[in-house]
N, C-alpha and C positions, 0 to 999 in steps of 0.2 A: 640427504637422503634420493635413496636407488629410482629409476626410471620408473620398475614399475608400481615404485609409495607415494613416485609427484605424478603419474597418473590415476592411481587413485584419488589423492586429493586434489586434483583440476576434478572429476570428475564432481566426485563431493560439495564442489565449489558449485560448480553446475546447477547440481540436484539443488545447494541452498537456492542460485536465481530462483533455477522453476517456482519453487518451493513459498523467496517471498512473491515472486509478480502473481501468480496462479490467486485470479479475476481480476488487474487490474488489468491485464495486456492481453489483448486480441489470446485468441489459441491456437487461431490460421499463424500469430508470426514468434511461433513456440513449438511447432510439429518436425523444424531440423532440428531440436535444441533436443528438442524426446529419442524422437529417432534416436539421435547419438549416443544416448546419453541407456537405450536400455540396450545399443545395443551392445556399447561396452562390454558394459556390463557381464554381457552374457557374451560372450568373445573372451576375455576375458574367465571365466567359473572354467570355458572348456579349455583341451588341453594343451596347453604351454608347451608341450612339448616337441610343438606340430609348423608350419609357416607355407599357409597356403599365398601362392603364385598362381597371376591369371593371364592367358597369355589372347591378349585382346587384339583384334583385327580389321580389317571389312576382309570384303569376299575379293578369292584373290588372290590375297597377300601373302597365304604357305602358309598362315597358324595352325590348321589341324598338321599339314607337314612334318610342319617343325613339332608341335608336338609328338606323337612319333616314335619322330626320332628321337631327342629328349629320355621318351620309356621305351626308342629299342624294340617297340611292339607299335602292330598294325592294329592301336584302340579306335581311332576318330572317325569319319570317314571326309573324302580326301576331294574335293571336286569343284567345282568353277563358272555353275550358275548361282543361279540363288531366288530363294537359301538355300546354303547346306543342311543346313541343320538347324531346331532351335531352340536345344538345353544344349547341358554343357557334359563336357566326359571332367573324368576324375585319375586321376592316378597316383599312388600315393608308395610313398621308397616309404618303405618295412611294413610292421600287423599293419590291416588290413581295420584289428580291432579297434586302437586304440584314434584310432581318424577318425572314424565313425561315427562318433555322434555330432562331430566338428562339420561334416558330411553333410549330414544330419539339417543342421541348422542350417545351410549355407544352400543346400535344397538339389544335392544332385543325389538325382536317383540310382536307389542299389544296385540296377543293371547296365549305370551307367558310373559302376567304379570297378577303377586295377591297381594289380598290386602290384609291387617289382620287389620281390621277396628276393632279387638277388641285394640285396642293400643288405642281408644280414651276413651276405657268407663272404661278405670280409672282400672282396672283390672291387673296384672303382666306382660301385655304385655304391656303398657307405656313405661314401663323406654327402650323400644326400639324406641318411636315412632322416627323415621326421620330414620331408617337403611333399607339398602335397600339388600337387599339378594342373591348376582345371583351360582344359580349353571355351573358351564359350561360345554363341553364338555370335556370327555375327554383324556386328552394331551399327551397317548399310541394311541390314534386309529387309526385304522389298512389306515384309508382317512387321505391323507393329507389337507384334505380343515375344517376336523376337529381338529385339532392340528393349522396351521393356525388360524380356528378361536381361538385356549385358546392361542397365542398369543399377534394377537390383544386385549380381552382381562382382558387379565394383566398389561399392557402396560397404562389399560382410568382405573382401580377402585383404592377405599380407601387404605385397606387393600386387605389384599391374608388366606386365610386359609386354607394350605397346607394341608389336608386329606392323612393318610397313613393310614396300616392292618398291622397285626403282618407278615405276609406273605414278603409283595414287598414294606418294610421302609426304607429298604437297593438300592434299583433300582437306578442304576446306571444314568437313562437317568436322572430321578428325580433331584437325587441331582447334576448331573457335564453337565446339558442343562437351567435348574430349580432357582434351593436351588439358587448356590454356585452365580446366576446370581443376585442374589435380597439382597448380602450381604450390600446394601448402599439401601435396605428398612427395616433392619432386626426394624425398631420401626411401623415399620407397615406388619407386617410379622405372621404370627401366627400357629401352626403345630401341630395337634392331633394324635395322635393314634387313630385311630376310628378301634369299634370290638377289646376292648382290654378283654369284658368279653370271648375272646374267649383265652384269655392265663390262663395258672394254676395262681392263688393268688405268685405262689410264685415266678413266672416266671417276669412279667412285669415293677416288676421295673429291674433289668440286660436292660432285653430289651430299657428300656425308659432311660436308661442307655448307649445303648450303642447306643442309636438314638439324646442325648443330646450327646457322643459326635460324632460323622458323622454331626453332626449340631454345632457343633465348629467348627472344619474341615471343614465348606464351607464358612467358615467364618461369622455364625449367629450365637455367642458367645448372651445369657442368652434370645435369641425370647423366649417367653412362647411356653411352652411342653402341652398340657393338653390330657390324656388319655378321649375318650368316648364308649358311648356306647351307638348305637341310640337307639334301644329298648326300655330300660330305662329313660327315665324322668329325674329321678336322674343324672344320667350318660352325660349328657349337664349340669350339673349345674355349672361346670366351665369356660365353650365356651357359655354358655348365659354371665357368668358376665363377662365373656375379653369381651365379646361384650358390650355386658350391660355402661361398662365403658368408651370404645371406645368411645360410640356416645356420651354416655355426657359430656365426652371433644370437642365432634366436632373438630380432630385436623387431620385426618388423613387424611382429604384429599390434607392439608399443610404438613402434612410430606412426605405423598406421591409426592409429588412434590418436596418438596427438596432433596430429592432421588434421584433423576429423571435429577435435577439442578447438583446434583455434581456428579452420573452419567458421565452428559455430560460435567463439566468443568474436571473430570477428562480425559475424551477422547480428548478434546480441546490443555490439556494442551500442546499435546510433541510440537506447532502451533506457542506458543512463548517460552520463552530460554531470555536470559540475554539483558541489551540493547544494544539497536544498536548505535555503534562503531562514522559509520555519516563520517561527511563530511564538510567543511568547502570552501570559497573560496582560504583563502592558506595553505591548509594544500597540502604536496606536493603532492600527487594523480592531487586534484583540478590543479595544479600546473604545470605537466606536460601536463596535457589533455589542458592549454593552450597552453602548446609550442608549443602542436601537434596542435594545432588552427593553431594556424602561420603558423606555415610550410602549415598547409592541405590548407592555404585559401593566399599563397602566401606576407604574411608580409616581408621575407627576399625581397623578387624579388621588391617588393615597395617600401621600406627602399630605395634600390636602386639607383630606381627609383627616386628614390625623393632629395638622394644625387647627382643626375647626370641630376636632373634639376635645381636642387639649383645652380650647377654650371656655369651650360647652360645661365641660367639667369643672374649671376652676370658675366660672361662676356658680357652679348649681356646691358649692365645695363654702367659696371668699365669698358669695354675697350675703346681700342680705339674708337675713332671714323672711324678713316677709315674705316677697319673696321669690323667694327662690324657688319654691317648690313651680310657679307658674316654668321656672326654666322644663323638670319631672316628662312635661307635658311634649315637649321639640325632642324629637327622637336624635342620638347618637350617629354624629354620623358615620364613624368606622360599626355601629352596630347595622346601618343601610348596606355596607358594605359586603357582609358579612366576612369583619375582620376582625383578628387573634385583637382582646383588647376592649372584644365592644362592650363591653362590663360584666359585672360579677357574673351575673344571672349567665356568662356568654358556658352553651354547653363544650367541653373537652373536645368532641367530634367534629368542629368548626373549621377545627387548625389546621387541620385539611383536607376538610369538605372546599367544594366549591364556592370561589366567592361571585362578587356580584361589582366585582370590577369594570367598566367600559369597558366593551369591545374595542379595540384597535380603528385607529383609524385608515380611510385612504393610505395617507400621507405616511403613516407612519411604519403600515407593512410593507408598504415604494420604501421606505431606508431602509429595512429589514432584512430585506431582500440585495441591496447595497449594500450593506454593509458583510455579511452573510458573504457575497461574491466577490466582496476587499481583502477579506480573509483568504481569503480562496487562491484568488491573482495572490498577493502576497505568497506564497504555501508553495507556487505553484513558479513562481517566476522560473525564469534562464533550462525546467526542468523543462529536460524533450518529449516528445510525444510517448505512448498515451496516457501521462502523466497527469495533463495542464486538464486532461480529462474523471479522470480518476481523484483530484481531491477535490476539484468542483465536489463533483459526487458524491463525493463521502462529507460533506459542506454540510450540502440538502436533507441529507440518507434519512435524517431525524427526525425534518422538518415538521415533517405531522406533528410529530409530539411533543414539539413545543408549549401550547398551546396550553393543555394539560400541565406540564412540565411550569410553564414560568404560577399558571393562575396555585401551584400548590406550594412551591417556594415563596408567590405573598404572601399565601395565610399562614407558612409556617415561620416564618419571621417573626419576632418577635418584636416591636415595631415602640415596646420604651414604655409606653403610655399606663399598662396597668396597673402600675402602683402609685400612688398619692405621692405626692410634694408636702417632706413635712413642713412646709411654708404653711400649702395650703391649708392644714391644719390648727397651722398655732392664726391663718388671722380668721380661719372658721369658729375657731374657739372667741378668737376676737368680736366675733359676728355676733355672737351669744352672747356672747357679756353685754354691749352696749347697748342691744337687744330687749335681755332683759332689766337695764338697767334703765328704756327707754318702759317697759312691760311694768314694773313698782317703781314709774312716777303715774304710769297712766291712772296704773290702778290705789295708788294715795290719793291721786284727783277727784275721783271716781269716792274708793268714801268718804269724803271728806263731799263733796255735792248730797251725796244720799243720805246723810248723816246732818248733813242744812234741813234738805229737804222733809226732815224725820218730824223735825226738828231740835232735834238728840244735843250738846254743845257739842258744837262746833270743835273741828282739831286745830292747837296748835301748833302748826309747819317750823318745824326748823326754817329758817333762812340762809343763807352763799348771800352775803350784802344782804340788799331791798327784793333776790328771788327771792320765794320761797324754794326748798329743795325739791319737792315735788316737782313741779314745774322745771325746773333743774333736771330731773331726770328724765322727764319725759322728750326738754328739749334737745338733753345733749346726747343722748340712746337715739335720738334720730339724724340729727348731727351729724356724730360721730359713722351713725352708720350710710350713713352714705361720704360720709368724705375716704374710712375705712375704702370701699365698695369704689372712689372713683382712684383713688391710688393705687392702685390693688390692677384692675382692671387696664393699665400699659405695662405691669410686668408681667402681670398675664400672656400679652399678645405678643412678645419681648420673647418669652418662657416657649411660650408657643412656636415661635417662629424659629425657635433653638429644638427643640423637638422636629419638629417637622420637617429637619434637616437633619436627625439624626433618623430619625428612621427612614429619612430618604439615603442614606450612606448607604444605613441597614441594609432596607431592599436592593440600592445594584448590588450590596457583596451578591444576597443571595441569588437575582439574571444574575450576573456574573458569571460565579459556577453554574451552573445552566447552561450557559453560551456555554461553557468549556465544557462539558460530558458532553451535551449534546450537538456542536458542531466544531468543536478546539479538535480535542481526543479521538475524532472518528475523521479527522484532517491529521493528526500523529499517529494515527496509525500506518496510513501508506504512506506517509512521509518516511516511518517508520523502520515501513517496506522497500518502500523507495533503498533507502542510503541503507539493509541487507543485501538489496538486488546488487550495490554498487560494490563495495566491499567482497561480496559474494563474484564477482563479473570479475573484478580486480583481481582474485584471488586464484580463479580458470585460468588468467592468462599466463599466469606468472612458467 
């Protein structure tokens, strides 16, 4: 992959990072990244045939004199008082039209732009064709506006030539506030010791060596360090050769932007760390969340109501028909809660209507809050700031919607009690059979009593042994009915417990889905953005 393509890929990775962390990371921590991405995109879109070189230095360093000497014209005002000027001057080697948009973007006024047309004539200036040389204001100006202008321009140029003089080459402001900040841009940094003619020949190597030591301490080992003399054309040969090499390579802009991206990646690195732990629906925190949601949704109360409703309905179907009607006077437990399966006449719209399940207690609400916090803590374990806050906020982002969602989930869950088991019908038919037998025996006995009372011939009742059949039918039917009811009752209780357990499992599954949608999914979305940001920053650092 070519250097331009590699740089574009890194910038795209930074853009992906910024998109992933949007809304999760404070904007104040992303200003530099946004600035670099926008600036790099603009610079790449502008002229790739020009190299912007800035001369930066303090007052009295001879920066403007060096600028004029390189341009071989008196373009920039020279002075020793502070401030000399607060604007930048530009000299373009080649046609000015090709560099106009670039200078507009940099912010050099048209009246401060000059051109070296002789660069097109084939003389010794042609090697600098495409150079845009800037003379910046003094970075140590007493006027704050001038210093801000220097800082702005230093962020836009492709290569910086730092001009120092023998007296102030160790200036603390220069090294602390500027050179050390350029340690990621050493490939596009040049330092010149101007006014070298003021030093005795024996002192020049010592000063150059001391300046090299300072540059190494600033994190700029190996940067070109060139003595210059602005008043002597031969004293510019080293700097001119360095500029010609830079212009010929046409890589300074790419290297500068690559250094900017390196700085952005280093600044953003603390925002990502190890891979997120995450959580699945079957993990302990998620299961605890489901348990807490079940408590808040009233699942235990509903399960008890299912048990009571099963026994109530079983008794109404399998009980003795003589007393079965009394059960109808008692309300169905599920109907009281407005739950599905409340009765055959329960309207369909009640399946999604509000239920009458009791509100969660303070203890249940507290347990739910603790469970949500545990999920957030598990998912955000080992994540750097501000991601734990983002995960916790996502986990609670839909907390206000949970009550209605849980109520809807409970109302929409099939509790499995709408259909009557086949054994109910069998027992019910048996009860009706023995009841009819008892009624037949009673009617037979009443008929015989009426006939005797009217003086009519008495009935000859067949006997079962010594007991008349009417009596056998009456007493046998009553005893059989009571016996069947007694035997059925423990079976109904056992079946009711199973129905309650089945309903509780279904309800737990339903409220678990609510927890996944309203708690886990927002958390997963944040973790997905974290993973995307982590991958994007890794790609941007390549």
